[in-house]
C-alpha positions as CSV (number, residue, x, y, z in Angstrom):
1,M,120.8,48.9,118.6
2,R,123.8,49.8,116.5
3,R,122.7,50.1,112.4
4,V,123.8,47.2,110.3
5,D,125.6,47.8,107.4
6,V,126.5,43.9,106.3
7,Y,124.7,40.9,107.3
8,G,126.2,37.4,107.5
9,A,126.1,34.0,108.9
10,G,127.8,31.1,110.1
11,A,128.1,28.0,112.2
12,L,129.7,26.4,115.0
13,V,130.0,22.9,113.5
14,W,130.6,19.9,116.0
15,R,130.6,16.4,116.4
16,R,131.6,13.8,118.7
17,K,134.5,11.9,119.0
18,N,135.3,9.3,122.1
19,K,132.8,11.1,123.4
20,K,134.0,14.2,123.5
21,I,132.5,17.4,121.7
22,E,134.7,18.9,118.8
23,V,134.4,21.6,116.5
24,L,135.4,22.9,113.4
25,S,137.8,26.0,112.9
26,V,139.2,27.5,109.9
27,H,142.6,29.7,109.9
28,R,142.6,32.6,107.5
29,P,146.2,33.6,106.3
30,H,145.5,37.0,105.8
31,W,144.2,37.9,109.3
32,R,146.6,35.8,110.6
33,D,143.6,34.0,112.9
34,W,141.6,30.9,113.6
35,S,138.2,31.3,113.5
36,F,134.4,29.8,112.9
37,P,133.1,29.4,109.4
38,K,131.2,32.6,108.3
39,G,130.7,35.0,105.8
40,K,128.3,37.7,104.3
41,C,125.2,37.3,102.1
42,K,125.3,37.9,99.0
43,G,122.5,39.8,96.7
44,G,119.6,39.0,98.5
45,E,120.7,35.8,100.0
46,N,119.0,34.7,103.1
47,L,121.1,34.0,106.4
48,R,120.3,29.8,106.2
49,N,121.4,30.1,102.6
50,C,124.3,31.9,103.5
51,C,125.4,29.9,106.8
52,L,125.1,26.6,104.5
53,R,127.1,28.4,101.8
54,E,129.9,29.8,103.6
55,V,130.3,26.4,105.7
56,W,130.7,24.7,102.7
57,E,133.1,27.2,101.1
58,E,135.3,27.7,104.1
59,G,135.1,24.4,106.0
60,R,134.2,21.8,103.3
61,V,131.5,20.4,104.8
62,Q,128.1,20.3,104.0
63,I,125.8,20.7,107.5
64,V,122.4,20.4,108.9
65,L,121.6,23.2,111.4
66,G,120.5,23.3,115.0
67,V,120.0,25.8,117.6
68,P,120.6,29.1,116.7
69,L,123.4,31.1,118.9
70,G,122.5,34.1,118.0
71,W,124.6,37.4,117.0
72,Q,127.7,38.7,116.5
73,R,127.8,42.8,116.0
74,Y,131.0,44.4,115.6
75,R,132.8,47.2,113.7
76,M,134.8,46.2,110.7
77,N,138.1,48.2,109.8
78,S,136.3,50.0,107.3
79,G,134.3,51.6,109.9
80,R,131.0,49.7,108.8
81,W,128.9,47.8,111.2
82,K,128.3,43.8,110.6
83,A,126.0,41.4,112.1
84,V,126.6,37.5,111.8
85,H,124.1,35.1,112.8
86,Y,124.8,31.7,114.0
87,W,123.8,28.5,114.3
88,A,125.1,25.2,116.1
89,A,125.4,22.6,113.2
90,Q,126.5,19.3,112.5
91,V,127.9,17.5,108.9
92,L,124.9,16.2,107.0
93,S,125.1,12.6,106.8
94,A,125.6,11.0,103.4
95,D,122.0,9.3,103.1
96,S,120.2,12.5,104.4
97,P,117.3,13.5,101.7
98,A,118.3,17.0,102.1
99,A,121.6,16.2,100.3
100,Q,119.5,15.4,96.9
101,L,118.7,18.9,96.9
102,R,121.8,20.1,97.9
103,R,123.2,18.7,95.0
104,R,121.6,21.3,92.6
105,Q,123.4,24.3,94.4
106,K,126.8,24.9,92.8
107,F,129.1,26.5,95.6
108,S,133.1,27.2,94.9
109,L,135.6,26.3,98.0
110,A,137.1,29.3,99.1
111,P,140.8,29.5,97.9
112,K,143.9,28.9,99.8
113,S,144.8,32.7,100.0
114,E,141.6,33.0,102.2
115,I,141.1,29.4,104.4
116,D,144.4,27.6,104.5
117,K,143.8,25.2,107.3
118,I,140.4,23.6,108.4
119,R,140.8,21.6,111.7
120,W,138.3,19.8,114.3
121,A,139.5,20.7,117.9
122,S,138.2,19.8,121.0
123,L,136.2,22.2,122.9
124,A,139.5,23.4,125.1
125,Q,142.0,23.1,122.2
126,A,139.2,25.9,120.4
127,E,139.6,28.5,123.1
128,R,143.2,28.0,122.9
129,M,143.3,28.7,119.0
130,L,140.4,31.2,118.5
131,S,141.7,34.4,118.2
132,A,138.5,36.8,118.9
133,E,137.0,37.1,122.0
134,R,133.5,36.9,120.4
135,D,134.4,33.7,118.9
136,K,135.0,32.0,122.6
137,K,132.3,33.9,123.8
138,M,130.0,31.6,121.1
139,L,132.1,28.8,121.9
140,K,130.9,28.7,125.6
141,Q,127.7,29.3,124.7
142,L,127.9,25.8,122.9
143,Q,129.5,24.1,125.7
144,K,126.7,25.2,128.2
145,L,124.1,24.0,125.8
146,A,125.6,20.7,125.7
147,A,126.0,21.0,129.4
148,A,122.3,21.0,129.7
149,G,121.7,18.6,127.4
150,D,120.4,21.1,124.7
151,L,122.8,20.6,121.8
152,D,121.9,17.5,120.3
153,T,118.1,18.7,119.3
154,E,115.6,17.4,116.7
155,P,113.5,19.7,114.3
156,V,110.3,20.2,114.2
157,V,109.0,22.1,111.4
158,V,105.6,23.8,111.1
159,V,104.5,25.4,107.5
160,R,101.7,27.8,106.9
161,H,100.9,27.2,102.9
162,V,102.3,29.6,100.5
163,K,100.5,32.4,98.7
164,A,96.8,30.8,97.3
165,V,94.3,32.4,95.0
166,K,91.5,34.2,97.6
167,R,88.7,32.3,98.9
168,E,86.1,34.8,97.3
169,K,87.7,34.1,93.9
170,W,87.7,30.6,94.0
171,A,84.3,30.2,95.6
172,D,82.3,29.3,92.5
173,K,84.8,26.2,91.6
174,K,83.7,22.9,91.9
175,G,85.2,21.5,95.3
176,A,86.7,24.9,96.0
177,E,88.8,24.6,99.0
178,K,90.1,21.5,98.1
179,S,91.5,22.8,95.3
180,R,92.4,26.0,95.9
181,P,95.5,26.8,94.1
182,L,98.8,28.9,94.7
183,T,99.1,32.6,93.2
184,A,102.6,33.1,90.8
185,A,104.1,34.5,94.2
186,G,103.1,31.3,95.8
187,K,105.1,29.2,93.3
188,A,108.1,31.1,94.0
189,Q,107.4,31.1,98.0
190,R,107.4,27.2,97.8
191,M,111.2,27.4,96.7
192,E,112.0,29.0,100.0
193,V,110.3,26.7,102.0
194,A,112.5,23.6,100.2
195,Q,115.7,25.2,100.8
196,V,114.5,25.6,104.7
197,L,113.6,21.9,105.0
198,S,116.8,21.1,103.2
199,A,118.6,23.1,105.8
200,Y,117.5,21.8,108.9
201,G,117.6,17.6,107.3
202,V,113.7,17.3,107.3
203,R,113.5,13.3,106.5
204,Q,109.6,13.4,107.0
205,V,106.6,15.5,105.7
206,F,103.1,15.5,106.7
207,T,100.7,17.7,104.7
208,S,96.9,18.4,104.3
209,P,95.8,16.8,101.1
210,W,94.2,20.0,100.0
211,K,96.1,21.7,97.2
212,R,97.6,24.8,98.4
213,C,99.0,22.6,101.2
214,Y,100.8,19.8,99.2
215,D,101.7,22.1,96.5
216,T,103.8,23.8,99.3
217,V,105.7,21.2,100.0
218,H,105.9,18.6,97.2
219,P,109.1,20.4,95.9
220,Y,110.9,19.2,98.5
221,T,109.8,15.8,98.9
222,E,110.2,15.2,95.1
223,A,113.8,16.9,95.0
224,S,114.9,14.6,98.1
225,G,112.9,11.4,96.9
226,I,110.9,11.1,100.1
227,A,107.2,10.2,100.3
228,L,104.9,13.0,101.1
229,Q,102.6,11.6,103.8
230,E,98.7,13.6,103.3
231,R,96.8,13.1,106.6
232,R,93.0,14.2,106.0
233,S,92.8,14.8,110.0
234,L,95.1,18.1,109.0
235,T,92.5,19.8,106.9
236,E,90.6,23.4,107.7
237,K,87.4,21.0,107.5
238,S,88.5,18.5,109.7
239,F,89.5,20.8,112.1
240,R,86.3,22.9,112.3
241,N,84.2,19.4,112.8
242,A,86.5,18.0,115.3
243,P,89.1,20.5,117.0
244,E,89.8,18.7,120.3
245,K,90.7,15.3,117.8
246,F,92.8,17.7,115.5
247,G,95.0,18.5,118.4
248,K,95.5,15.2,119.8
249,D,96.6,14.0,116.7
250,I,98.9,16.9,116.0
251,E,99.9,16.4,119.3
252,R,101.1,12.7,118.3
253,L,102.5,13.7,114.7
254,L,104.6,16.3,116.0
255,L,105.8,16.0,119.6
256,A,106.8,12.0,119.2
257,V,110.3,10.9,119.6
258,G,111.6,10.1,116.1
259,M,113.3,11.9,113.2
260,P,113.4,15.8,111.8
261,R,109.8,16.1,110.4
262,A,107.9,18.6,109.1
263,V,103.9,19.4,108.6
264,C,102.0,21.9,106.4
265,V,98.8,23.3,107.6
266,H,96.1,25.9,106.9
267,R,96.1,29.6,108.9
268,P,92.8,28.2,111.1
269,T,94.7,25.3,112.5
270,L,97.5,27.4,114.1
271,G,96.3,28.5,117.1
272,E,95.9,25.2,118.2
273,I,99.7,23.8,117.4
274,I,100.8,27.2,119.2
275,R,98.7,25.7,121.7
276,I,100.4,22.6,121.8
277,F,103.8,24.0,121.5
278,R,103.6,26.2,125.2
279,K,102.8,23.1,126.7
280,Y,105.9,21.8,126.1
281,A,108.1,24.5,125.6
282,V,110.6,25.1,128.3
283,V,109.8,28.6,130.7
284,Q,112.6,30.9,128.9
285,V,111.3,29.7,125.2
286,A,107.6,30.4,125.5
287,A,108.0,34.3,124.7
288,K,109.4,33.6,121.3
289,I,106.7,31.6,120.1
290,P,104.1,33.7,118.3
291,A,101.6,35.4,120.2
292,K,98.8,36.2,118.4
293,D,96.8,35.1,115.3
294,P,97.6,34.8,112.2
295,W,100.3,33.6,113.7
296,L,102.3,32.7,110.6
297,H,102.2,34.7,107.1
298,P,101.4,32.6,104.2
299,G,104.8,30.6,103.4
300,E,105.9,31.3,106.7
301,I,107.9,28.5,109.1
302,L,108.2,27.8,112.8
303,I,111.0,25.8,114.0
304,A,110.7,24.0,117.5
305,H,114.4,22.5,118.3
306,T,113.2,19.6,120.8
307,V,115.5,17.0,122.8
308,A,114.0,14.2,124.6
309,K,113.8,14.4,128.1
310,K,113.1,11.7,131.5
311,K,109.9,13.0,132.7
312,A,108.5,14.1,129.1
313,A,108.4,12.5,125.9
314,L,110.0,16.0,124.3
315,A,110.7,19.3,125.4
316,I,111.0,22.6,123.2
317,V,114.3,24.3,123.9
318,Q,114.5,26.7,121.4
319,I,112.0,28.4,118.6
320,E,112.9,30.0,115.7
321,V,110.4,32.1,112.9
322,V,111.3,32.1,109.2
323,H,109.8,34.7,107.5
324,N,109.7,35.4,104.0
325,S,113.2,36.4,101.5
326,Q,114.5,38.0,104.3
327,S,118.7,38.4,104.4
328,A,118.3,40.0,108.0
329,E,115.6,38.7,110.8
């Protein structure tokens, strides 16, 4: 694999108009070309935040991320190697809870000297307009997903709670396991969790009522104005006492047709969740699901992109794992 000197992110923002798919493209006067909105990560910025920022600055739209489309790797004129990660994305609806969190972010629009035209184009029009072959390949990938019915997805997000005080240090406290609090590092991590939930337009959040789980996702629900729904069935104790019941409950909770949703859980329950995900994942996706315990580290996130299929409630057509504080993944 070639070295990477610069990381960046971008999106193929799509919509349906008159039953046909259109994509958003931008014109760069300096390069005299049409491309997709994208840009490089700034100072420790993670890929998803970079993608949201760049699409707003260049494309003038707030977006919600969909399925990942993979990487473009190429050599810049300077001789340095650049890697850009792309997602399929749609315009964030004005009534989305995620929009509330975005209003706190201050992004500046790209100047006319950088982006002077923005255009929605059909897939055929976009293929003619795009200048780089690598962009045309991304467009064909989007078209392939649309043809397979795997483009218009709904995210199901599993969060392992962020870093908490160790069990042995809190063991002598009353109600120790229920009340174990977050560490200072955990409190910082939960803001990253909130940003990820916003990036995927999460509208419904469930959690174990134990403090470390509740406190992990509360910043997002508080900022977005949605109710944080506590479920006793998600605690470690409930899982240990009745693992089979936990499996049935979590399957109904996560894999029923509904809306973009997230759940915050404890490490011991992740194995059962992974088993359920494997049950619903299409063959080519199963290999991307974490293969061994601990499945996810504290504060890490598993995103299952799902679509409704005729013979099953949902099918998982793509998987992402979000690591902590990493601009490259």
